[in-house]
Legacy VTK file of the C-alpha trace (Angstrom):
# vtk DataFile Version 3.0
C-alpha trace
ASCII
DATASET POLYDATA
POINTS 290 float
0.722 -32.234 10.073
-2.461 -31.386 11.912
-4.361 -34.683 12.276
-3.267 -37.598 10.133
-6.805 -38.795 9.476
-8.484 -35.381 9.704
-9.321 -35.151 6.020
-11.076 -38.518 6.291
-12.973 -37.801 9.509
-14.232 -34.261 8.936
-16.355 -32.830 6.161
-15.650 -29.374 4.818
-17.668 -26.644 6.539
-17.267 -22.979 5.741
-18.530 -19.692 7.122
-22.231 -19.010 6.793
-24.143 -15.795 6.161
-26.706 -13.726 7.988
-30.195 -14.218 6.619
-31.160 -11.912 3.735
-33.759 -10.100 5.867
-30.977 -9.234 8.344
-28.195 -8.270 5.952
-30.490 -6.165 3.768
-30.831 -3.667 6.638
-27.231 -2.470 6.651
-24.038 -2.266 4.612
-22.059 -4.256 7.182
-20.242 -7.555 6.652
-22.632 -10.483 6.917
-20.243 -13.467 6.991
-20.529 -15.475 10.216
-17.201 -16.871 11.530
-16.925 -20.512 12.541
-16.818 -21.248 16.250
-13.499 -22.344 17.701
-14.080 -26.125 17.843
-15.298 -26.210 14.236
-12.424 -24.014 13.097
-9.936 -26.445 14.633
-11.679 -29.377 12.983
-11.365 -27.621 9.637
-7.667 -27.001 10.261
-7.298 -30.710 11.073
-8.285 -31.525 7.479
-4.969 -30.135 6.176
-2.810 -33.000 4.894
0.548 -31.172 5.095
1.291 -32.462 1.601
4.836 -33.350 0.589
4.412 -30.793 -2.178
2.035 -28.156 -0.738
0.254 -26.987 -3.860
-1.497 -24.333 -1.772
1.883 -22.551 -1.625
1.956 -22.408 -5.398
-1.587 -21.081 -5.507
-1.031 -18.365 -2.893
0.240 -15.063 -4.384
1.956 -14.074 -1.104
3.402 -17.533 -0.326
1.541 -18.007 2.945
2.827 -20.862 5.106
-0.562 -22.505 5.024
0.120 -26.029 6.381
2.150 -24.507 9.234
-0.602 -22.307 10.596
-3.279 -24.924 9.928
-1.345 -27.259 12.207
-0.992 -24.559 14.879
-4.721 -23.765 14.812
-5.537 -27.457 15.167
-3.273 -27.511 18.233
-4.937 -24.368 19.629
-1.765 -22.287 19.262
-3.353 -19.193 17.764
-0.662 -16.717 18.721
2.033 -18.800 17.045
-0.256 -19.212 14.045
-0.512 -15.414 13.850
3.291 -15.085 13.856
3.539 -17.515 10.942
0.718 -15.736 9.111
2.317 -12.303 9.497
5.688 -13.626 8.333
4.453 -13.532 4.727
1.412 -11.241 4.824
1.162 -7.772 6.356
-2.623 -7.671 6.202
-4.221 -11.134 6.415
-7.511 -9.596 7.556
-7.788 -8.099 4.042
-6.963 -11.288 2.150
-9.033 -13.344 4.582
-12.051 -11.333 3.470
-11.624 -10.411 -0.180
-9.011 -12.745 -1.696
-10.537 -15.188 -4.238
-8.554 -17.961 -2.468
-6.516 -19.538 -5.284
-4.851 -21.516 -2.468
-8.077 -23.475 -2.042
-8.297 -24.117 -5.776
-4.754 -25.521 -5.556
-5.400 -27.620 -2.413
-4.922 -31.363 -2.890
-8.311 -31.990 -1.294
-9.891 -29.950 -4.067
-9.604 -33.074 -6.218
-13.243 -33.691 -5.263
-14.204 -30.044 -4.651
-13.675 -30.171 -0.873
-10.526 -28.134 -0.173
-9.414 -27.036 3.265
-11.183 -23.807 4.279
-7.891 -21.917 4.133
-9.339 -18.435 3.691
-11.693 -18.838 6.645
-8.900 -20.101 8.908
-6.622 -17.248 7.843
-9.258 -14.642 8.670
-10.031 -16.272 12.024
-6.356 -16.252 13.061
-5.859 -12.533 12.462
-9.269 -11.546 13.877
-8.343 -13.483 17.020
-5.059 -11.574 17.089
-6.873 -8.236 17.129
-9.337 -9.416 19.764
-6.580 -10.648 22.067
-4.394 -7.557 21.635
-1.540 -9.506 20.037
-1.261 -7.091 17.108
0.662 -4.011 18.216
2.901 -1.415 16.535
6.389 -2.729 15.776
8.521 0.371 16.269
12.127 0.069 15.038
14.767 0.367 17.787
16.679 2.975 15.786
16.281 5.131 12.679
18.417 4.885 9.567
18.172 8.546 8.633
16.881 7.605 5.180
13.696 9.122 3.743
11.403 7.195 1.385
8.299 8.348 -0.515
5.656 5.727 -1.299
3.159 6.812 -3.964
-0.213 5.100 -3.697
-1.778 3.849 -0.466
-3.556 0.719 -1.648
-2.576 -2.666 -0.185
0.765 -2.686 -2.026
1.649 0.819 -0.865
0.537 0.128 2.697
2.640 -3.032 2.902
5.629 -1.297 1.330
5.365 1.651 3.720
4.967 -0.571 6.765
7.982 -2.721 5.963
10.170 0.313 5.262
9.082 2.025 8.480
9.842 -1.105 10.479
13.316 -1.123 8.925
13.874 2.324 10.456
13.345 4.596 7.453
11.175 7.718 7.539
8.290 6.960 5.195
5.854 9.398 3.600
2.828 7.707 2.020
1.193 9.799 -0.708
-2.423 9.324 -1.755
-4.662 11.409 -4.026
-7.855 10.236 -2.325
-9.042 11.783 0.935
-8.123 8.701 2.958
-5.556 5.936 2.668
-6.563 2.461 1.555
-6.828 2.771 -2.211
-9.028 0.150 -3.812
-9.667 -1.431 -0.405
-11.440 1.719 0.750
-12.963 3.053 -2.454
-13.447 -0.011 -4.645
-14.529 -2.749 -2.206
-18.063 -2.467 -0.754
-18.438 -2.490 3.025
-20.336 -5.787 3.038
-17.075 -7.412 1.902
-14.660 -5.246 3.880
-15.769 -2.813 6.565
-13.515 0.221 6.579
-12.747 -0.004 10.308
-10.669 -3.051 9.356
-8.458 -0.738 7.279
-8.418 2.082 9.822
-6.986 -0.020 12.641
-4.042 -0.992 10.404
-3.493 2.652 9.486
-3.378 3.494 13.195
-0.770 0.775 13.690
1.275 2.145 10.781
1.083 5.711 12.104
2.369 4.483 15.473
5.232 2.791 13.624
6.212 6.126 12.088
4.508 6.229 8.678
3.499 9.774 7.726
0.359 9.969 5.586
-0.007 12.570 2.829
-3.622 12.363 1.563
-5.168 14.537 -1.157
-1.829 14.906 -2.928
-1.531 14.116 -6.627
1.955 13.002 -7.667
2.376 14.072 -11.285
-0.685 14.329 -13.517
-3.051 11.494 -14.259
-3.628 10.300 -17.783
-6.672 11.712 -19.580
-9.686 9.476 -19.766
-12.939 8.664 -18.026
-12.942 6.743 -14.780
-9.884 8.387 -13.219
-11.076 10.538 -10.329
-9.314 12.279 -7.490
-9.762 14.113 -4.176
-6.414 15.861 -4.572
-6.110 19.451 -3.352
-2.475 19.827 -4.378
-0.005 18.226 -6.718
3.700 17.491 -6.563
6.100 16.830 -9.411
7.857 13.443 -9.453
11.175 15.263 -9.884
10.578 17.026 -6.573
10.107 13.699 -4.796
13.287 12.342 -6.357
15.165 15.387 -5.146
13.784 15.317 -1.597
13.818 11.577 -0.861
16.497 8.904 -0.895
14.123 6.539 -2.689
10.657 6.608 -4.242
8.381 3.568 -4.500
5.609 3.688 -7.102
2.759 1.533 -5.806
-0.223 3.062 -7.579
-3.127 1.092 -8.941
-4.433 0.894 -12.512
-7.587 3.014 -12.503
-7.714 3.898 -16.199
-10.598 1.671 -17.345
-10.798 -0.524 -20.407
-13.932 0.072 -22.398
-16.002 -2.791 -23.787
-17.429 -2.546 -27.324
-20.651 -4.386 -26.525
-24.259 -3.650 -27.476
-25.868 -1.263 -24.986
-22.600 0.238 -23.789
-23.816 3.675 -24.863
-27.007 3.485 -22.788
-27.622 5.802 -19.873
-26.664 4.361 -16.487
-23.739 2.248 -17.709
-20.625 3.303 -15.795
-17.086 2.184 -15.176
-16.691 0.468 -11.798
-14.357 3.111 -10.390
-16.802 5.863 -11.316
-19.574 4.223 -9.297
-17.937 2.394 -6.399
-16.028 5.298 -4.788
-19.183 7.426 -4.716
-21.180 4.673 -3.051
-18.448 3.892 -0.524
-18.150 7.576 0.357
-21.897 7.758 0.957
-21.807 4.699 3.203
-18.875 6.187 5.137
-20.755 9.455 5.631
-18.061 11.455 3.874
-18.726 14.874 2.382
-21.553 15.034 -0.123
-20.616 13.680 -3.520
-22.114 14.482 -6.882
-24.353 12.027 -8.657
-23.137 10.350 -11.840
LINES 1 291
290 0 1 2 3 4 5 6 7 8 9 10 11 12 13 14 15 16 17 18 19 20 21 22 23 24 25 26 27 28 29 30 31 32 33 34 35 36 37 38 39 40 41 42 43 44 45 46 47 48 49 50 51 52 53 54 55 56 57 58 59 60 61 62 63 64 65 66 67 68 69 70 71 72 73 74 75 76 77 78 79 80 81 82 83 84 85 86 87 88 89 90 91 92 93 94 95 96 97 98 99 100 101 102 103 104 105 106 107 108 109 110 111 112 113 114 115 116 117 118 119 120 121 122 123 124 125 126 127 128 129 130 131 132 133 134 135 136 137 138 139 140 141 142 143 144 145 146 147 148 149 150 151 152 153 154 155 156 157 158 159 160 161 162 163 164 165 166 167 168 169 170 171 172 173 174 175 176 177 178 179 180 181 182 183 184 185 186 187 188 189 190 191 192 193 194 195 196 197 198 199 200 201 202 203 204 205 206 207 208 209 210 211 212 213 214 215 216 217 218 219 220 221 222 223 224 225 226 227 228 229 230 231 232 233 234 235 236 237 238 239 240 241 242 243 244 245 246 247 248 249 250 251 252 253 254 255 256 257 258 259 260 261 262 263 264 265 266 267 268 269 270 271 272 273 274 275 276 277 278 279 280 281 282 283 284 285 286 287 288 289
């Protein structure tokens, strides 16, 4: 474990925020990372439980006690290896995940869990800063072709793993840029889009071929489903051209709420509003008002 008495010696401290008068002047992230000594103290609080309940809470089965221990011992590069062993994009989860691992942490018995999400984000951000994160190009190709439909976090991870296995991967997306909900549904103050773009550059170097503005099939009728697609392709065509097809699309068809005031002007589904705002912030082509 990290430090046997760490959870007794150190109080929980988490990332702070820029002052409102500062963060109100831009759309940028306003979370302030912990400095290195404090981060290592927070990692020292991990108890390396006999039954690590954080594992049960984590949807991607992160090896949380392992990389907490490595951060405490100032072994950030090894911590990054452990982090990437279960999670392709920890810089995404380290920013926008609701951290069920912390809810499951044994130290949460008195509402003071280990700052797992903050440590996770710090490890991967350090990896980018130090140049430890590079394209992992397969030594040889398999000759197999795979289509991945939907470029959100699931599609990106699927495409990256398949490309690293040596397959030729084509990633289809009906929006103008890859990223799915990360790009069009998460505001920049939670996730700046350069964080996505650097991963896409890594994936392109690993051999993933991006196919934006392509609609696979036809989307179901209903409000809230929007698209930048300039062309469409039939699913049968993909099945004929590729050895395998992975369907990794999101669920954008909204569920209406029968509540008083729903019919009032200015009430919109989230995925009607958020993509327009994110496009404006990104400086993309002019978009129509709702």
